[in-house]
N, C-alpha and C positions, 0 to 999 in steps of 0.2 A: 331786426336786431332785438326787439322786445321778446319775440318768440324764443330766441336763443337764450336770453337772460332768464326767462321763465323756466326753460328746460334745465338750465344750470342750477337755479334755485330749487327746483323740484328734486334734483339729484342730491344737492347738499342737505336738504331737510326731509329726505325720504323717510328717515326713521325717527324724526322729531315728533313727540306726541302732542306738542302744543302748536296749533296752527297759527297762532298770533306771532310766533317767532318769524315765520316766513313772511307774514304781512309786514312786520316792522323792517325786515331786511329789504323787502321790495321798496318800501318807502325810502330807506337810506340810499338804495341804488338809484332810484329815480331822482332823488335830491342831488346826488353827486353828478349825475349826467346833466341835469339842468344847470347846475353850477358851472360845470366845465363849458357848456355852451355859452353861458353869459361871459365867462372869462375870455373865450375866443372872440366874442363880439366886441368886447370893450378894450382888449389889449392894444389895438392900434391907437385908440384914443388916449390911453395911458402913456403911450410912447411919444405922441406928438403934442399933447396938451399939458403934460406935467413934467417940469424940469427935473424933479427929483428921481434919481435912479431907484430909490427904495419903492416909490409908487409903481414903477414899471416892473421891478423884479418880484414884488410881493405877489401879484396874481400868478406869475410863472411858478413860484414856489408852491403856491396853493394848488395850482393845477397838477403839479407832480405829486404832491401829497394826496390829492383826491384820486388820482389814477392808481396809486398804491393801495389806498383804502378800498377802491372799487374792485381791485383784483382780489383782495382778501375776502370781501363780501361774497364774490362769486365762486370762491374756491374753498372757503371754510365756513364754519357755523359760529364764528366769534363775532357775531353782530353786536353784542353788548359792549365789548371792548372798543369796537370801531365807533359805536355811538358815543362813548366817552371821549374818544379822540376828536370826533367832530365837534362836540360841545366845547372842548378845550380850544380847538381851532377857531371857532366863532368867538370865544372869549378873547383869544389873541387878536382877532380883527378889531374887536371893541377897544382893547387896550391900545393898539397901534393907531386907531382912528382918533382917540381922545388925546393921547400924549405925544405921538410921533408925527403922524402925517400932517395934521392941521389942528393944533390945540383948540379944543372946544367940543361941544356935543352937537352932532349933526343928525338930520332926520334919518339918514342911513344907519347911523349908530344906534338910534332908538329902535329902528326896525330889527337890527341884529339882536338887540337886547330882548325884544319880544320874541324873536325867533328861538333864541336859546332857552327861554322859559317854556315855550310850547314843546320844543323837541325833547328837552330833558324830562318833562313830566310824562309825555307820551311814550318815550322809548325806555326810560330807566326807572320810572316809578316815582312815588311821592318823596322818598328820602333824598334821592339824587336830584329830583326836580327842585326841591328847596335849596339844596347846596349850590347848584349851578345858577339858579335865579339870584341868590345872594352874591355869588361870585361875580356875575355880570353887573349887578347894580353897585357893587362895592367900588368899582372904578369911577363911576360918576359921582357917588357920594364923596369919595376921596377928593375928586377934582373940585367939587363945590365947597365942601365943608372944611377940609384940611387946607387946601390951597387958597381958599377964600375967593374963588371966582364967582362972578355974577351969573346966576342961572339963566336969566333972561337975555343978557347981552351976549353970552357965549354959545347959545343955541343957534346954529346956522341952518337956515331953511333949505339951502341949495348949494351944490358944489359949483366950482368955477366952470366946469364943463357941463352944459345942459344935456348933451347926448349921453354921456356916461351916467349922469345922475338919473335920467329918465329910465335907462335900462336897468340899473341896479335897484332903483326904487320900485319899479314894476316887478322885477324878479323877486325881491324880498316880500312884497305884498302878496304876490301869487303863491310863493312858497308857504307863507303863513296860512293862506286859504287852503292850500293843498294839504298841509298838515292837519288842519281841522277836519277837512273832508275825509282824509284817510283815517283819522282817529275814530270819527263817528261811524264811518263805514265798517271798520273792524269791530267796533262796539256792537253795531247792529247785527253783524255776522255772528258774533259770539252769542248774543241774545237769541237769535233765530236757532242756532245749534242747540242751545240749552232748552229751548221750547220743544224742539224736535225730540231731544232725549227724554224730556218729561212726558211727552205724549207716548213715546215708545215704552217708557217704564210703566205708564198707566195701563196701556194695552197688555203689557206683559203681566202685570199684577192681576188684571181681570182674567187673563187666561189661566194664571196660577190658581186663582180662587175657584174658577170653574173646574179645573182639574182636581182640586181638593174635594169639591162637592161630588164630582163623578166618582172619585176613589171611595169616598164614604158611602155613596149609594151602592157601588159595586160590592163593597165589604158587607153591607147590610143584606144585599141580595144573596150573597154566598152563604152568610150565616142562616138566613131564613130557609134557603134551599136545603142546607145540611140538616137543620133541625127538623124540617118537614119530612125529608127522606128517612131520617133516623126514626121518626115516630111511625111513619107508614110501614117501615120494615120491621120495627120492633114488635108491633101488635100481632101480626100474623105469625111471626116467628115464635112468640110466646105461646100462641095457641098450639102450634105444631109441636113445640117442645113439651107442653103440658099433656097433650094427647099421647105422645110417645111414652111419657112416664106412666100414664094410666095403663096403657097396653102392656108395658113391661111388668107392672105390678099384678096383672091378671093372669099369671102363669101361661104365657104364650107358648105355642108349639115351637119346636126347634126351627122350623122354616120361617116362623114369624119373628123370632128373636134375632 
């Protein structure tokens, strides 16, 4: 399946001059695939262990949204728009966890907050990284400062279902690690390519300098050759012309003139 995905991405980014766009898109694709796997693994637990229909239908809605985003990633080059939608989706998860599902700040919510910070900076740059980081933290600041809740008492360390908590907690942690690994891998790839370009430019400059030196030497050799030949030809020709003039002035016979 991964070979098929790579071929699709190669086709989509065939004419893209920036190789990092393909790397970021592959990161998004892998993230969505892993997230869909986690939803499938935890959906039965949501159905049997949580009485709220919202808790059950939320991952179903997320799965449908992620399938749609996955299709767009594999068929279009609009990875930046999809990255924005994913950041907004994670922000929605943070909001629903704090205010709707179970009021309070949970470990999973803190992981999602860290995840949106990492993803927004890596995928969208500094400006959007600051925006989405502030966007995700604003919910918790509002919960504690505006509503006056106790930050210590309201942080929940574990969900009511240990199986669901263990899977989602591990997934978020691994996803954060994968994001860091992917970022530094792409960074190293960019540095290596820049180094290769610098070496190639250095070799090209050395060849150009040598070509200029060879051209100057060739020009000097041609100039020296022409001046030498001109001198060697001019001297005997002057003698021949002089002797001819002398003979013409000495009343030559008809057959001599």
